[in-house]
C-alpha positions as CSV (number, residue, x, y, z in Angstrom):
1,X,-8.7,32.8,50.8
2,X,-9.7,30.2,53.4
3,X,-7.2,29.5,56.2
4,X,-6.1,25.9,56.0
5,X,-3.9,23.6,58.1
6,X,-1.1,21.5,56.8
7,X,1.0,18.7,58.4
8,X,4.7,18.7,57.8
9,X,7.0,15.9,59.1
10,X,10.7,15.8,58.5
11,X,13.6,13.6,59.5
12,X,16.7,15.2,61.0
13,X,20.0,13.8,60.0
14,X,22.2,16.3,61.9
15,X,20.5,18.3,64.6
16,X,22.9,21.3,64.5
17,X,22.2,24.3,66.8
18,X,19.8,26.8,65.1
19,X,18.3,24.3,62.7
20,X,14.8,24.7,64.0
21,X,15.3,28.5,64.2
22,X,16.2,28.5,60.5
23,X,13.1,26.6,59.5
24,X,10.9,28.8,61.7
25,X,12.5,31.9,60.0
26,X,11.7,30.4,56.6
27,X,8.1,29.8,57.6
28,X,7.9,33.3,58.9
29,X,9.1,34.8,55.7
30,X,6.5,32.8,53.8
31,X,3.9,33.9,56.4
32,X,3.1,30.3,57.3
33,X,2.2,30.0,61.0
34,X,3.3,27.1,63.3
35,X,0.2,25.9,65.2
36,X,1.8,23.0,67.0
37,X,5.3,21.4,67.0
38,X,6.6,18.2,68.6
39,X,9.1,15.4,68.2
40,X,7.5,12.4,66.5
41,X,9.5,9.2,67.2
42,X,13.3,9.2,67.2
43,X,14.8,12.0,65.1
44,X,11.5,13.0,63.3
45,X,9.8,16.2,64.0
46,X,6.1,17.1,63.2
47,X,4.5,20.4,62.7
48,X,0.9,21.6,62.2
49,X,1.1,24.7,60.0
50,X,-1.5,27.2,59.0
51,X,-1.8,29.5,55.9
52,X,-4.3,30.9,53.5
53,X,-2.1,30.3,50.5
54,X,-1.6,26.8,49.2
55,X,1.2,28.0,46.9
56,X,3.3,28.9,49.9
57,X,3.2,25.3,51.0
58,X,4.4,24.2,47.6
59,X,7.3,26.8,47.8
60,X,8.1,25.6,51.3
61,X,8.4,22.0,50.1
62,X,10.7,22.9,47.2
63,X,13.0,25.0,49.4
64,X,13.3,22.4,52.1
65,X,14.5,19.9,49.5
66,X,17.6,22.0,49.3
67,X,18.4,21.7,53.0
68,X,21.0,18.9,53.5
69,X,20.3,18.1,57.2
70,X,16.7,17.2,56.8
71,X,14.4,15.2,54.6
72,X,10.7,16.1,54.4
73,X,8.7,12.9,54.8
74,X,5.1,14.3,54.7
75,X,3.7,17.6,53.6
76,X,-0.1,17.3,53.3
77,X,-3.5,18.4,54.7
78,X,-3.5,16.8,58.2
79,X,-5.2,13.5,58.9
80,X,-6.4,12.5,62.3
81,X,-3.3,10.3,62.8
82,X,-1.1,13.3,62.0
83,X,-2.9,15.6,64.6
84,X,-2.5,12.9,67.3
85,X,1.1,12.3,66.4
86,X,2.0,15.9,67.0
87,X,0.0,15.9,70.3
88,X,1.4,12.7,71.7
89,X,4.9,12.5,70.0
90,X,4.2,9.2,68.3
91,X,2.0,7.5,65.7
92,X,-0.8,5.2,66.5
93,X,0.0,1.6,65.5
94,X,-2.0,0.8,62.4
95,X,-2.4,-2.5,60.7
96,X,-0.4,-2.5,57.5
97,X,-2.9,-4.6,55.6
98,X,-6.2,-3.5,57.1
99,X,-5.9,0.3,57.3
100,X,-9.1,0.6,59.3
101,X,-7.6,-1.2,62.3
102,X,-5.7,0.7,65.0
103,X,-3.9,-0.9,68.0
104,X,-3.5,0.4,71.5
105,X,-2.2,-1.0,74.8
106,X,-3.5,-0.2,78.2
107,X,-0.7,2.2,79.0
108,X,-1.8,4.2,75.9
109,X,-5.3,4.9,77.2
110,X,-4.8,8.6,77.1
111,X,-4.0,8.5,73.4
112,X,-7.0,6.1,72.8
113,X,-9.4,8.5,74.5
114,X,-8.0,11.4,72.5
115,X,-8.5,9.3,69.3
116,X,-12.0,8.4,70.1
117,X,-12.8,12.0,71.1
118,X,-11.7,13.3,67.7
119,X,-13.7,10.5,65.9
120,X,-16.8,11.2,67.9
121,X,-16.7,14.9,66.9
122,X,-17.3,13.9,63.3
123,X,-20.9,14.2,62.1
124,X,-23.0,11.5,60.4
125,X,-23.0,7.7,60.5
126,X,-19.9,6.0,61.7
127,X,-19.5,2.6,63.3
128,X,-16.5,1.8,65.5
129,X,-15.6,-1.7,66.6
130,X,-13.6,-2.2,69.9
131,X,-11.8,-5.5,70.5
132,X,-10.3,-6.4,73.8
133,X,-10.3,-8.8,76.7
134,X,-12.6,-8.1,79.8
135,X,-11.5,-5.3,82.2
136,X,-8.9,-3.9,79.8
137,X,-10.7,-0.5,79.7
138,X,-12.9,-0.6,76.6
139,X,-16.1,0.9,78.0
140,X,-14.3,3.4,80.2
141,X,-12.4,4.7,77.1
142,X,-15.6,5.1,75.1
143,X,-17.2,7.1,77.9
144,X,-14.1,9.3,78.3
145,X,-14.0,9.8,74.6
146,X,-17.6,10.9,74.7
147,X,-16.8,13.4,77.4
148,X,-13.9,14.8,75.3
149,X,-16.2,15.2,72.3
150,X,-18.9,16.9,74.5
151,X,-21.4,14.2,73.5
152,X,-23.8,12.2,75.6
153,X,-23.4,8.4,75.7
154,X,-26.3,5.9,75.7
155,X,-26.0,2.2,76.6
156,X,-27.9,-0.1,74.3
157,X,-26.4,-3.1,75.9
158,X,-23.5,-3.5,78.4
159,X,-22.0,-5.5,81.3
160,X,-20.2,-2.5,82.8
161,X,-22.1,-2.5,86.2
162,X,-24.7,-5.1,85.5
163,X,-26.1,-6.6,82.4
164,X,-28.0,-4.0,80.4
165,X,-30.3,-4.9,77.5
166,X,-32.5,-2.0,76.3
167,X,-35.7,-2.6,74.4
168,X,-36.7,1.0,74.0
169,X,-35.3,4.5,74.4
170,X,-36.8,7.8,75.3
171,X,-37.2,10.6,72.7
172,X,-34.3,12.4,74.3
173,X,-32.1,9.3,74.0
174,X,-32.9,8.8,70.3
175,X,-30.7,11.7,69.4
176,X,-28.3,11.6,66.4
177,X,-25.8,13.5,68.5
178,X,-25.5,10.8,71.0
179,X,-22.8,8.1,71.1
180,X,-24.5,4.7,71.3
181,X,-22.6,1.9,73.1
182,X,-23.4,-1.7,72.2
183,X,-21.9,-4.9,73.6
184,X,-21.7,-7.2,70.6
185,X,-22.0,-10.4,72.7
186,X,-25.0,-9.3,74.9
187,X,-26.9,-7.8,71.9
188,X,-26.6,-10.9,69.7
189,X,-26.3,-13.8,72.1
190,X,-28.3,-12.7,75.2
191,X,-31.0,-10.5,73.9
192,X,-34.7,-10.7,72.8
193,X,-36.6,-9.7,69.7
194,X,-37.5,-6.3,71.1
195,X,-33.9,-5.5,71.8
196,X,-32.8,-6.6,68.4
197,X,-35.5,-4.5,66.8
198,X,-34.1,-1.4,68.7
199,X,-30.6,-2.4,67.7
200,X,-31.6,-2.4,64.0
201,X,-33.2,1.0,64.5
202,X,-30.0,2.4,66.1
203,X,-27.8,0.9,63.4
204,X,-29.9,2.7,60.7
205,X,-29.5,6.1,62.4
206,X,-27.0,8.6,61.0
207,X,-25.0,8.7,64.3
208,X,-22.0,7.2,66.0
209,X,-22.2,3.6,67.3
210,X,-19.4,1.9,69.2
211,X,-19.6,-1.9,69.3
212,X,-17.6,-3.9,71.8
213,X,-16.6,-7.4,70.6
214,X,-17.3,-6.7,66.9
215,X,-16.2,-10.1,65.8
216,X,-19.0,-11.8,67.8
217,X,-21.4,-9.1,66.6
218,X,-20.6,-9.9,62.9
219,X,-20.7,-13.7,63.5
220,X,-24.1,-13.6,65.3
221,X,-25.9,-10.9,63.3
222,X,-26.8,-9.9,59.8
223,X,-24.0,-7.2,59.8
224,X,-20.6,-7.7,58.2
225,X,-17.1,-6.3,58.4
226,X,-17.9,-3.6,55.8
227,X,-20.4,-2.1,58.4
228,X,-17.4,-0.8,60.4
229,X,-15.5,2.4,59.7
230,X,-12.8,1.8,62.4
231,X,-11.7,-1.3,64.3
232,X,-9.8,-0.6,67.5
233,X,-7.8,-3.2,69.4
234,X,-7.0,-2.6,73.1
235,X,-4.6,-5.0,74.9
236,X,-3.0,-5.2,78.3
237,X,0.3,-5.9,76.6
238,X,1.4,-5.7,72.9
239,X,1.6,-9.5,72.6
240,X,-1.7,-10.3,74.3
241,X,-4.0,-12.5,72.3
242,X,-7.6,-11.4,72.1
243,X,-9.6,-14.6,72.5
244,X,-13.4,-14.8,73.0
245,X,-13.6,-18.4,74.1
246,X,-12.9,-17.6,77.8
247,X,-16.0,-15.4,78.1
248,X,-18.5,-16.6,75.5
249,X,-18.6,-20.2,76.8
250,X,-22.2,-21.0,77.7
251,X,-23.8,-18.0,76.1
252,X,-25.5,-20.1,73.5
253,X,-27.5,-21.7,76.4
254,X,-29.6,-18.6,76.8
């Protein structure tokens, strides 16, 4: 049978000596391997498990229900947020209403880069929107995530070093395996017809696109919110308001 990974998370009510050893022994008897283990926020522990027999996971879940000191919270095939929770010891903040929106602060850049790196490894078409004020680390995080995923990044529009507005790409750059970086303000409010034609070509490609300032991009283009698979918000502090008024004033003059 195929070897599969599972994510198990349980809450500890009384962390007595030997509790983890007992659980590890149980996993050993079931021939379920522990790939990674870490504390996940407060008294919760997360594990990535591996086995080639799904029935053993079902048996594990039933047996652990009999253990008084713990409660199993999650026992499922791992999602991206589960894998990152085990790596970093905490869950990414996620909007309770809009499940495609994930929130980070500047002191969580390492976790954001890890998140982007895992998303970029996925094949096919995916569009990521990245909200944030100027100089918070948006573009740098995208580049670092590209490096983590071993992919090349290509700027379609940007203001990282100087304003970049591309109107054509080389054959090497027009590669589905690249990560295309788009500044939503520059591409929709400070570009020309040739650039917008290239933008439409890139958006139609089965590849990864990251669009900074997605709200302006939606407002000033023919694309809508359903275009995006992920929306990421990056703030300097948790309570910082992301406002576009301070750096879009005057753009309509161009």
